[in-house]
N, C-alpha and C positions, 0 to 999 in steps of 0.2 A: 504494500500500500504506500503510495506517495502522499505525504502530508503537504498540502499547498497552503494551509492557513498560516504556517510559519513564515511565509513570504509576506503576509499582510500585517501580522501583529505578533507580539511576543506572547508565548504561553508560559504559565507558571510551571515550575518543575513538577509540581503535583499532578498537573494535567498529563504530562508525558508519562509519569509513573502510573497513572490510572490506565492509560492506553496500554502500556506494557503489560499490566496485570490482566488485561481482558483478552489477550490473544494467545493462541496455542504455542507450544514449543516449536521453534524453527521459524516463526513468523518474524518478518523484518519490515521496518518502516524506512523508506527513504524520505529525506527532508529537504525542502527547498530553502535555500538561504534567504534571509530577510531582504526585502526590497531596499531597505536603508543602505545595505552594502552594495548591492548590484545596480540599482537604478538611481537612488538619490545621491549616493556618494561615488558611484561609478568606479568602484573598486579602490578608491583612495581612502586613506585614513580609516581603515577597516578594523583596526585592532580591538577597540572597545566593544563595538557591536558583535564582532565575531566571538570574542571571549564570552559575552553574555549568552549568545546563542549556543555555543558549545557546552557551556556549563549547564544550562537548562536542559538541553537534550541528552546530556550524559546520563540522566536518570533512566533513560531507555535501556541502558546497559547493552547486553548482547542483542537487543531488539533494534538498535540503531544501525541502519544500513547506510547506503551511499548518501552523500550530500549532493544536492543538485544546485548548480550555479547557472541559473538562467539569466542571460544578459539581454538588455533592451536592444531592439533593432537599430537604435541610433548610436550604439557604442562600437566604434571601430577597434581594430586590433592595434593597440599601442604597446609595443614591446616592453618599454620601461615600466609602465603602469602595471601591466599584466605580470611581469616577472616579480615585482615587489609584492603584489597581492598574493601570488601563488607561493612565494617564499614565506610570507606571513602565515598563510593558511597551513602550510606544511610544518611550520614550527609548532603549530598547535594541534594538528590532527593528522594521524597516520593512516586513517581508514580510507575507504574508497570515496573518490570524488569524481563527479561527472559534470561537464560543462556544456550548456546549449547556447552557443553564440548565434546571434541572428542578424549580424551585419556581414555582408559578403567579404569584407576585408579579412575575416578570420580564416578563410579557407585557402591558406597559403602554406608552403613548406615551412616557413619561419614560425608560424603559429602552431603547426603540427609538432615541430621540434620542441617548442617551449612546453606545450602540454605534456608531451612524452617525458621530457626531462623531470617534470614535477609529478609524474604518475597521475595525470588527469586524463580521463577518457572523454572524447567528444561524443555527445549524444547523436544518435541517428534520429532525425526528426521528420515528421510529415504534417503539413506541407513543408517542403524544403525550400529555403531561400535561394540556394544554388544546388545543382545536381549533387555535389559532394556532401551536402548537408543531410542527404538521405542515407548516407552510409556511416557506420561506426568509424571513428577516427581517434587521433591522439594516442594515449597510452592503451595498449591492447589488453590490459589486465582485467577489464570488465567491459561488457557491452550493455548499453542502456538505450532503449528505444522509447521515444515519447511521440505518441500518435494523437495528434490534436483534432483529427477529423478533416476529411477532404471530400469534395471541394470546398464546402463551407466550414471554415475553421470553428472548432468547438461544438458544432451542431451535427455535421454529417455522420451517419453511421457507416461503418466499413462493410462492404459486401464480400461475398465469398472469394472473388478474384483477388481483392486487396488483402484479405486475411491470409490467403494462401501465399502471396508474395512475402508478407512479413513473417509468416511461419517458416518459410525457407531461410530468411535472414536469421531468425532466432535459432534454427535447428542446424546451422552450419557446424561442422565438426570443430570443436574447441574445448578447452578445459578451463574456462574462465566463467565467472558468474554472468548470467544473462538476465536482464530485466526488460519487461515490456509494460509500459504504462499507457492506458487510454485516457486521454484528456477531453474526449468529445462528450462532455458531461451536460452541456446545455440542453440537449434533447433527451437526456437519459439513456443514451446509446452506449455509454462506456462500460457499464457492468455486463450487458449482454455480449458486447464485443469481446470483453476480457474472458468470459466463460467460453465463448466460441473459440477463441485463440487457444485457451488451455486445452480444449478438446483436440485441436489440430496438432499441437506440439507434444501431446502425451505419447509415450512409447507405443501404446496400442494403436493410436491413430496413424502414426508415421512409420511404424515398423520397428522391430526390436533393434536392428542395427543402428538406426538413427538414434534411438533412445539410449543405447549403450555408449555412443560417441558423446552424447551430451552429458551422460552420467548424472550426477547429483548437483552439477554446477549451475544449472538453469533455475531461475526463480519463476514462479507462476506469473502469468499475465495478471495485471491488477488495474483497477480503476483508481482515479485520483480522489483523495479525501479532501473536501473543502471545509 
């Protein structure tokens, strides 16, 4: 489950603790970084809000999965700013981090190299701002797909053909964690699409050989929690 409300407001540690207590063993939450960091301050002077966010979410314990850094479409790739922010983040957090840039300037070899250096995976997103944005990138230690709905963002449900395409992406042979989050929540399509995807990527649906290649590294498809 991806927690999106952490982007809009701070939650009390007790809230995260309550969520952690309500889910079964093996359940993980991914968490979206606060907009104060990504949108308001645009990755600058992020130390204090980042510390507050990490401290509050630490209550999740082993339930805390990847951190999601979604950037505004107006934020270009500025190597100095990005390097300072990623170094700051890595000084404080060693776990999985994924980044969804939405400015075309991020899809360059220089940006890929910097993300890889700091062990940050680039999200595979739909709709994609450029063709490369539809593919996983950056550090290859985790794959994270965010499917926002297409052609109408946040509203459109994914049909069988689209689901089969993304099932192929998710089921490619790899030994790294794989996440797929449906963000087409405005029309209520996310949960249905997540369940449909889960059925498509299960070993019984795709054949035992595909299932064994994926092993236990893949995470179930999930809808976003607002």
